[in-house]
C-alpha positions as CSV (number, residue, x, y, z in Angstrom):
1,X,-3.8,10.3,-1.2
2,X,-4.3,8.5,-4.6
3,X,-6.9,6.0,-5.7
4,X,-7.4,3.5,-8.8
5,X,-10.9,3.8,-10.1
6,X,-13.0,1.3,-12.5
7,X,-16.2,1.9,-13.5
8,X,-18.1,-1.6,-13.3
9,X,-20.7,-3.8,-14.6
10,X,-20.3,-5.3,-10.6
11,X,-17.2,-5.8,-8.3
12,X,-16.9,-7.7,-5.1
13,X,-15.2,-8.0,-2.1
14,X,-14.6,-11.2,0.1
15,X,-12.6,-11.6,3.4
16,X,-12.0,-15.6,4.0
17,X,-14.6,-16.5,1.7
18,X,-17.4,-14.2,2.9
19,X,-18.3,-11.1,1.2
20,X,-17.4,-8.5,2.7
21,X,-18.7,-6.1,0.1
22,X,-21.1,-6.0,-3.8
23,X,-22.4,-3.4,-6.2
24,X,-23.4,-3.9,-9.3
25,X,-23.5,-0.8,-11.5
26,X,-21.0,1.8,-10.3
27,X,-16.9,2.1,-9.3
28,X,-14.8,0.2,-8.0
29,X,-12.5,2.4,-5.7
30,X,-9.0,1.5,-5.0
31,X,-7.4,3.1,-2.4
32,X,-4.0,4.2,-1.1
33,X,-2.6,6.5,2.2
34,X,0.0,8.0,2.6
35,X,1.9,8.7,6.2
36,X,1.2,12.5,5.0
37,X,-3.0,12.9,4.0
38,X,-5.7,13.8,6.5
39,X,-9.4,14.4,6.2
40,X,-8.9,17.8,4.5
41,X,-7.6,15.0,1.1
42,X,-10.5,12.6,1.9
43,X,-13.0,15.2,1.3
44,X,-11.0,16.4,-1.5
45,X,-10.6,13.4,-3.7
46,X,-13.8,11.8,-2.8
47,X,-15.2,14.3,-4.3
48,X,-13.5,14.1,-7.6
49,X,-14.7,10.9,-7.9
50,X,-18.3,11.4,-7.3
51,X,-18.3,14.1,-9.9
52,X,-15.7,12.5,-12.8
53,X,-17.8,11.9,-15.7
54,X,-17.0,8.3,-17.3
55,X,-19.9,7.5,-17.8
56,X,-21.8,7.5,-21.1
57,X,-24.6,10.5,-21.5
58,X,-26.7,9.6,-25.0
59,X,-24.3,10.6,-27.6
60,X,-21.6,7.6,-25.7
61,X,-19.8,10.4,-24.5
62,X,-18.4,10.4,-20.5
63,X,-20.1,12.9,-19.8
64,X,-21.7,12.0,-16.6
65,X,-21.3,10.6,-12.9
66,X,-21.5,8.1,-11.2
67,X,-24.7,9.7,-9.5
68,X,-26.4,10.8,-12.9
69,X,-26.3,7.2,-13.7
70,X,-27.9,6.1,-10.1
71,X,-24.7,3.8,-9.3
72,X,-22.8,2.9,-6.7
73,X,-19.5,2.5,-5.0
74,X,-17.1,-0.6,-3.2
75,X,-14.2,1.0,-1.3
76,X,-11.1,-1.5,-0.8
77,X,-8.8,-0.8,0.8
78,X,-4.7,-1.0,-1.2
79,X,-1.0,0.6,0.5
80,X,0.5,-1.2,-2.9
81,X,-1.4,2.0,-4.9
82,X,1.6,4.1,-2.7
83,X,4.5,2.1,-3.3
84,X,7.9,3.5,-4.2
85,X,8.4,1.7,-7.6
86,X,11.7,4.4,-8.8
87,X,14.6,2.0,-8.3
88,X,14.7,-1.5,-8.2
89,X,12.9,-5.0,-8.7
90,X,11.3,-4.5,-5.3
91,X,9.2,-2.0,-4.3
92,X,9.5,0.0,-1.0
93,X,6.3,1.4,1.4
94,X,8.4,4.3,3.8
95,X,5.3,6.5,1.5
96,X,2.6,4.8,3.2
97,X,0.6,5.9,6.2
98,X,0.8,3.6,9.7
99,X,-1.8,1.6,9.5
100,X,-3.9,3.5,12.2
101,X,-3.7,6.6,10.1
102,X,-4.9,4.6,7.8
103,X,-7.8,2.7,9.1
104,X,-8.6,5.9,10.5
105,X,-8.3,7.6,6.7
106,X,-10.2,4.7,5.0
107,X,-13.3,4.4,7.6
108,X,-13.2,8.1,7.3
109,X,-13.6,7.6,3.6
110,X,-16.0,5.3,3.2
111,X,-18.2,6.8,5.6
112,X,-18.0,10.1,3.9
113,X,-18.7,8.3,0.9
114,X,-21.6,6.5,2.3
115,X,-23.4,10.2,3.0
116,X,-23.8,10.2,-0.3
117,X,-24.1,7.1,-2.7
118,X,-24.9,4.0,-2.0
119,X,-21.9,2.6,-0.5
120,X,-20.3,-0.6,0.7
121,X,-16.6,-1.7,1.5
122,X,-13.7,-4.2,2.2
123,X,-12.1,-4.7,5.5
124,X,-8.7,-2.7,6.4
125,X,-6.0,-4.5,6.5
126,X,-7.8,-7.9,5.4
127,X,-6.3,-10.8,2.7
128,X,-9.3,-9.9,0.0
129,X,-9.8,-11.6,-2.7
130,X,-11.9,-8.6,-5.1
131,X,-13.8,-10.2,-8.3
132,X,-15.1,-6.9,-11.0
133,X,-15.9,-7.0,-14.5
134,X,-14.3,-3.4,-15.9
135,X,-16.8,-1.8,-18.3
136,X,-15.5,-0.2,-21.2
137,X,-12.3,-0.8,-19.4
138,X,-11.9,2.4,-18.2
139,X,-9.8,3.2,-15.6
140,X,-8.5,6.3,-14.0
141,X,-5.7,6.7,-11.4
142,X,-6.6,9.7,-9.6
143,X,-4.0,12.2,-6.6
144,X,-4.7,14.9,-4.9
């Protein structure tokens, strides 16, 4: 399971010109799910994201996590994160989870996230438009 996280001033995801989710200050989490991923891996990744210290403290150092700054999380499924890009000029997706497993783990991740922090989410498998204002810019690639 992989996540690309961005510290944002605000972020929004739309589907068919309707807002599916939006947040102010917090984290935009693009989530990629592979065929061997499990709920245990989702829990491990979520714990890492919730505790990742990428917000500034009083001295301007990245010492605070999203909860400590009263932030929110916007979760967006993005299967392209698990693409194999090592060969050629066309990505391969053989590592990606099946649509059924991907949706189940995405829903599980978003639900677990919402149990810990204010959370919004995109719609799995939909054609989504994401807009954001990256704060920093601060972007990290996390894997479990």
